[in-house]
N, C-alpha and C positions, 0 to 999 in steps of 0.2 A: 504493500500500500504506500501511497504518497506520505511523506513526512514533512511537517511544517515546523520550522524553527523560528520562533518569535523573539529569541534572545537579543537579536540585533535591533529590535524595535521597542522592546519593553521599557527602556529608559526614556522613551518619548511619550509613553502613555500618561494620561492625566487622570486624576481622581481614582475611581475604581477600575479603570482600564476598560478593555473591550466588553461590550454589553452582550453576554451570552444568552441572557433571557430573551432579548429581542431576536437573536438568531434562532433560538428554540421555537419561538412563536412563528417565525418565518418558515422554518422547516415543517412545522405542523400545518401551516397554511398551504404550503406547496404540496405536501404529501396528500392532504385531504382534498385538494383541488378547490379551495374556497376563496382564492385570491384573484386579483386582477389578471386577466389574460389566461384564465384557467382552461380555455379551449385550445391552448398551445403548449401543453405540458406533456404531450405524448413522448417526448424525448426521455422521460423518466423510465419508461418501459420499452423504449425502442430496441435495445439489443435483444430482449426476449421476443418481441414482435417480429424482428427481421430473421431471427434464428428459426422461428416456426413458420416463416413465410417465404421471402424471396431469396434467402441466402444461398441455397443450392443453385437456384437459377442464375444468380449473379456470378457464382464461381464457374458455372458451365459456360456462360456467355463470355467471361474473361478468357477462358481456355480457348474458345473458338477464335477470339480476336488475336491472342498470342500466337496461335498456329498459322494465321494467314497474313498478319500485318507486322510491319516494322515500326509503325508509329500509330499513336492514338491521339487525335485532336479532341481535347475536352473543351467543349464550348460552354462557358458559364461565367457568371460574375458574382462577387460577394460570397454569400453562403453556398452558392452553387459551384464554387471551385476552391475556396480558400482551405477548407478542411482537407480535401483530397490532396491539394498541393502541399499542405503542411505535412501530411503523412508521407507522401512520395519523397519530398526533400529530406525529411528527418530519417526515414528508414532506408531509402534507396538514393542517397546523394550522388552516386556515380553508377553509370550503367555497366553491366557485365555482359559478356557475350551471350547473345540470345534474348536479351531484354528488349522490351518494347519501349520506344522513346515516347514518353508522355508529354505532350505539348499542350499547354493551357492557353486558350485563345478566347476572344469574345469578352475580355475584361477591360477593354479600352477602345478608343476610336482612332488610334494613331495609324496612318497609312504606312509609315516607316516600320512600325512594329509588325504590321501584316506582311510587308515584303521580307522582313527578317525571318518570319515564320515560314514563308514560302521557300526561302533559301535553305532553311534548316530541314524542311520536309523533303526538298529535292525530288528524286524519283522514287522515294520509298513507297511501298505498299502501305496503305493506311485505312483506318476506320475513323468514324466520327461518333463521339458520345455527346449529345446535346442535352444540357440540363437547364430546365426552366419550368417553374410552376405554371406560368401562363403562356410563355412563348412570345410575349410582347415587349419584354425589356429590350431597349434599343440595341445596346452594345452586343449582346450575344445573338440577337435576332439577325442583325446585319452580318455578323461573322458567319453564322450558320448558312445564310443565303449564299454567301460567297464561296465558302468551303464546300458546301453541298454541290454547287455548280462545278467545282474542280473535281469532285468525286465522280459526278456523272460523266464529265468529259473524259475522265481517265478509264472508267470501267463500263460505262453505259448505264442506263436507268435501272435495269433489272438487277445487275450486280451491285450497283451503288446502294440500292435499297436494302440489300443484305448486310451492308457495312455501316448502317446507321442505327444507333441505339438511342432512344429517347427516354429521359428520366423526367417525368412531368406529372401533372395532376391525374388522378385516377379516372376522372369523369368528364372534365370539361377543359376548355382553353384552346388557343390557337395551335400550340404544339401537340396537345393531345389529339386534336382533330386531324392534324396532318399525319401523325403517326398511325392512327387508325386507318385513314384513307390509303396510305402508302404501304401499310403492312410492316412497318418497322418494329423491331423488338422493343418492348416498353418495360420500364420499371416505374415505381410510384414514388412521388414526393408526398409523404403522409400529410393529410389534411391538418393534423393536430401537432405538427412540428414545424417551427419556423426555420428559415434557411440557415441561419447561423448555428442552429442546434441540430442540423441534419447530417453531420458527417458520418454517423453510424448507420445511415440508411444507404440505399443504392447511390445516392448523390455522391458520397465519398467512397463507398466500398467498391463500386465497379472500377473506377480508375485505379484505386489501390490494388485490386486483384490483378488487373492487367499489368501493373508495374511489377508484379511478383510478390506482393505482400500477402502474408497468410491472414486473410480477412476472417476466416473461421476462428483463428486464435484471437484476433482482435475482439470479435464479438463475445467469445467465451470469457475472455478476461474482463470485458466491460460489464458483463452480467455479474461476475464476482465482485467487481469494484462497486457497482451500485448497491449491492447487498451490504458490503463493508461500510460504505459511506452513509448508510441509513442509521448509523449509530447516533442516538439522540443524547449527545454529551459533548462538553467542551474538549474531550479527547478526539473528537472527529476533526480531521485536518481541514475539511471544508468549512466547518464552523470556525476554526481558528483563523483561517484566511479571511473569511467574510467579516467576522467580527473585528479583526485587526484593521482591515482596510477602511471600514466604515468609521472606526474610532479615530484613525489618523486623519481621515477626511474632515471629520467634525472638529478637529483641532488644527485645521489650516493646511493640511497636506492634500492638495487638490490634483496633483499629477502623480500617476504611478508609472514608473519605468520598469518594464519587464526586460530582464537581461538573461543571457546564457553564454557560456563559454564554448558552445558548440555552434560553428557557422551554419550547420544544417538545420538549426532551430529557427532560422530567420522567418520562414513562412508559417511556422507554428505561432510565432509572435504576431504575425499579420492576422491569423485566424483569431487569436486572443483579442487583438485590438477591435475587430469587428464585434466579437461576442460581447465584450464589456462596453464598448462605445455605443453600440446600437441598443443595448439593453438598459443602460443606466443614464445615458446622456439625454435627458428630457425634463420638461417642466422647470427649466432654468437651473437644474442641479446636475451633479455627476462628476465622478473622478475622470480626469482625462487620461486615456491609456496611450502610452508611448513605448517604444522599444529601442534597445541598443544591443550591439554584439560585442561582447568582451572576449579577448582583450583589445581587439582592434579599435573600438570606439573610446577606449581609455585615452587614446592618443589624439582624439578629436573632441568628442563630447565630454570626456573626462574632466576637463577644466570646469565646464558649466556645472556638472553634477557635484564636483568637489567644493566649488567656491561661489556658485551662483545663488539666486534667490532660494530661500529655504522653504518652498512650498511643495517640495516633491519627496517621494520615498521610492525605494526600489525593491522589486521582487526578483530574486535570482533563482533560476532553475538550474539545479546541478544533477548530473547523472553520476551515480555512485560507482558504477563499474564501467571501465573502458572496454570497448570492443577490440581495439588494437593497442599494441604496446610497442613503444620505441624507446630505446636506451641511448642516452647521450654518450657518444664515443669519446675516448681519450685521444688527445692529439699531442704528439711529441713536441716539446718546446713551448707548448701552451701559447701560441702566437696571438690568439684572440682573448686570452685570459678567462676561458670558460671551463678549464679543467676542474674547477671546484664543483662543477655539476656532472662531471664524468661518472658514468655508472648509474645515474638517477633516471627514473622513468619520466618521460615527457608529461604524462598524465599527473604525476605527483607534483611536478613543477607548476603545472596549471592550477592545481588545487591550492598550492602555496600562494600563488599569485591571487587567487580568489579570496583567500583568507586575509591577505594584505590589503586588498581593495576594500573588502567589507569593513575592516577596522578603520581604514582611512576615511571612508564615507561616513561611518557612524561618528567618528571624531569631528567630521566636518558638518554635522547636523543633519545627516540623511538617514532616516530609519531604514533598516534592512529586514526583509522577510525572505528566508531561504526555503525553497521547496526542493526536497530531495526525491529523486526517482531512481529506482534500482538500476535500470539499464535502458539504453536507447534501442529498444526492440518493440515488437508488437504489443507485449504486455505493458511496457512503459508508456507507449502512445495511448493505449486504451485508458490507462490509469489517469494520465494527464487530461484527456478529454472529459472523462467522467468527473474528475475533481473540479476542473474549471467550470464546467456546465453547472454542476450542483451549487458551487460557491457563488456563481453568478446569479442564479435564481434566488438564493438566500440573501445575498448582498442587495440585490434590487428591491426585494420586499422590505428589508430593513430600512432602505433609503426612502421608501414610500412611493416609488414609481411602479408602473406596470412594466416588468422586465421583458415582456414578450410581444410588445408592439414596436413599431418604428414609424410613427406618423410623419416625422420630419423628412424621411427619405423621399417622399413624393413631391416635395416643393420644387426641387430643381427639374424634375421630370415634366411637370406641368409647364414651366417656362420653356424648356427645351422643345417640347412637342409643338407648343404654340409658335415659337420662333422658326421652327422648321416647316411650318405650314401643314401639319398633320390635320386631315379632315376632322372636324368636330372638336379640335383642341381649343381650350379657352384660357 
């Protein structure tokens, strides 16, 4: 299970410290489905639902794609791609022989980025997985139209149809209707799960499985984690994190910086930013979620974190066990002065650096929350997803907002469609 260390934040707590009574009430509200947005809490039982439903079909579909294609274009934006990309980057940061190149598209409108994708795709055999609840979100809809045309020109309409998989609404919507009409293989975006909570559905699992990730293990571990995280006690790490971050926020710490010493964690942090930003940033309140990559950003953002305004705190994700091990070699004559490190493991040096950074930041007025994960593998990924999702629901309810809606997201879309001249747009 995830472990949370609050020792680096405790000296910044005021009064009686984190309010676990409020978190207990939030957990009861969430579990009983009596709070705001209770029609979007299907993620609490999503691993069991998917295990009993689409999981075998997802694995079978991924096997077909891996057998016939060298690349998979995943068309989606926001919650329709960030979770999958977080998993692929974290667990498969480099491709091995026989792997499928997972290319994420439809998350922007840059023509240069599209050309870069076409160059990366080259003449590879490819499939498309298009992910959208409605099929009307502009960025992925435009990308799908363009890449679908490329697929048809390469293989012909009949074969192209066999290479398109749609993950969409079960009953309605533009993409649903297209998939039914064309006979594409389909998977469901659950009605009671918002996009940012959907990574453990086909939304995330199909691209993950095509990348070679053991999604059956991910789901089995997620089921176990949800059971473990149902502990109604301050010993629950999700309670600790939710209570601490809300306490710090109420005492002037309005920016949370998520950090990790693993470069492959970058897109997990992007998924986390959407999860917390979209869930809590409303009604004029909310902790601003930001992220950095250590140690690289210690040589850029490190100055601001150490000596800038004191309205931030940091949450650092550490993996306890390294997958790979590298020993610093001894060099005759010690020309670079590094022989004092000879024989030491690179991972141990990294953890020493992390301890030094933690102490420096605490001394500089930055509270530190450390989250420990056993290993950077399928079980670790599942544990992180469950932990952050549950803590997000709890933290949102403690803050008083509806953690499961996102009314502000539509504002720019209305302006954009009106300016583009979409029929009926106001």
